[in-house]
Residue frames as qw, qx, qy, qz and C-alpha x, y, z in Angstrom:
[[0.123, 0.593, 0.791, -0.085, 274.94, 72.42, 88.45],
 [0.081, 0.242, 0.261, 0.931, 273.41, 75.19, 86.39],
 [0.038, 0.543, 0.643, -0.539, 270.72, 77.47, 87.78],
 [0.171, 0.679, 0.511, 0.499, 268.04, 79.46, 86.02],
 [0.281, -0.644, -0.277, 0.656, 268.50, 83.16, 86.79],
 [0.320, 0.935, 0.131, -0.076, 268.21, 86.60, 85.24],
 [0.750, 0.237, 0.041, 0.616, 271.28, 87.44, 83.19],
 [0.265, -0.848, -0.064, 0.454, 273.30, 90.41, 84.37],
 [0.327, -0.415, 0.494, 0.691, 275.59, 90.47, 81.32],
 [0.036, 0.118, 0.749, 0.651, 273.26, 89.68, 78.41],
 [0.092, 0.620, 0.710, -0.322, 270.13, 91.67, 79.01],
 [0.100, 0.400, 0.383, 0.827, 268.06, 94.19, 77.08],
 [0.439, -0.624, -0.175, -0.622, 265.17, 94.78, 79.50],
 [0.688, -0.595, 0.247, -0.335, 265.32, 92.48, 82.52],
 [0.023, -0.531, 0.847, 0.001, 267.64, 89.65, 81.49],
 [0.814, 0.056, 0.441, -0.374, 264.95, 87.00, 81.04],
 [0.852, 0.507, -0.100, -0.086, 265.97, 85.93, 77.52],
 [0.267, 0.696, -0.627, 0.226, 269.65, 86.14, 78.41],
 [0.450, -0.370, 0.718, -0.380, 269.13, 83.93, 81.46],
 [0.885, 0.206, 0.322, -0.267, 267.06, 81.40, 79.53],
 [0.679, 0.662, -0.318, -0.007, 269.66, 81.40, 76.77],
 [0.018, 0.613, -0.741, 0.274, 272.46, 80.70, 79.25],
 [0.651, -0.174, 0.630, -0.386, 270.45, 77.95, 80.92],
 [0.864, 0.327, 0.355, -0.144, 269.43, 76.15, 77.71],
 [0.459, -0.341, 0.540, 0.617, 272.62, 77.08, 75.77],
 [0.415, 0.668, 0.548, 0.284, 270.61, 78.88, 73.08],
 [0.269, 0.194, 0.090, 0.939, 271.39, 82.23, 71.51],
 [0.043, 0.503, 0.558, -0.659, 269.26, 84.82, 73.40],
 [0.220, 0.285, -0.302, -0.883, 268.52, 86.59, 70.11],
 [0.301, -0.145, -0.860, -0.386, 266.56, 83.55, 68.93],
 [0.189, -0.469, -0.782, 0.364, 264.57, 83.60, 72.18],
 [0.061, 0.438, 0.158, -0.883, 263.89, 87.33, 71.79],
 [0.282, 0.107, -0.569, -0.765, 262.56, 86.80, 68.25],
 [0.309, -0.300, -0.897, -0.102, 260.33, 83.97, 69.46],
 [0.111, -0.459, -0.587, 0.658, 259.09, 86.18, 72.29],
 [0.190, 0.319, -0.131, -0.919, 258.10, 88.89, 69.83],
 [0.335, -0.059, -0.775, -0.533, 256.29, 86.36, 67.63],
 [0.274, -0.405, -0.852, 0.186, 254.32, 85.01, 70.60],
 [0.008, -0.436, -0.337, 0.835, 253.48, 88.56, 71.64],
 [0.266, 0.237, -0.357, -0.864, 252.20, 89.43, 68.19],
 [0.366, -0.116, -0.850, -0.359, 250.16, 86.22, 67.96],
 [0.534, -0.576, -0.562, -0.260, 247.94, 87.02, 70.89],
 [0.239, -0.785, 0.223, -0.526, 249.85, 88.68, 73.69],
 [0.926, -0.346, -0.144, 0.042, 250.96, 85.53, 75.52],
 [0.684, 0.308, -0.259, 0.609, 254.59, 86.65, 75.23],
 [0.075, -0.631, 0.214, -0.741, 254.05, 89.70, 77.40],
 [0.774, -0.511, 0.052, -0.372, 252.36, 87.73, 80.17],
 [0.956, -0.032, -0.158, 0.244, 255.01, 85.00, 80.06],
 [0.472, 0.491, -0.269, 0.681, 257.83, 87.58, 80.14],
 [0.321, -0.642, 0.211, -0.664, 256.37, 89.28, 83.19],
 [0.920, -0.357, -0.016, -0.161, 255.93, 85.96, 84.97],
 [0.854, 0.155, -0.202, 0.454, 259.54, 84.96, 84.25],
 [0.207, 0.610, -0.235, 0.728, 260.78, 88.41, 85.30],
 [0.560, -0.613, 0.143, -0.539, 258.93, 88.15, 88.60],
 [0.939, -0.305, 0.100, -0.122, 259.86, 84.57, 89.49],
 [0.827, 0.321, -0.226, 0.402, 263.42, 84.20, 88.12],
 [0.561, -0.745, -0.033, 0.361, 266.00, 85.07, 90.78],
 [0.360, 0.877, -0.286, 0.139, 268.75, 87.52, 89.98],
 [0.805, 0.171, -0.434, 0.366, 272.32, 86.40, 90.58]]
C-alpha cells in the first residue's frame, strides 16, 4: 500500500512535488512546471504548496 508523504530523496524545497510524483508515478519535474504555471496564473500554486507542505507527513 503506497502512502502520500514528503520525499526525502527527490526534493528541491520541501519534497512536495517529489512525494506527489512518487505517489502518482509521475515525473516530479512535470509537477514542478505545473506548480510554477499555477503560481504565475494567480498565486494558487503557492497556497497549495504551503498546504501540502504542512499536511503531508514526512517519512
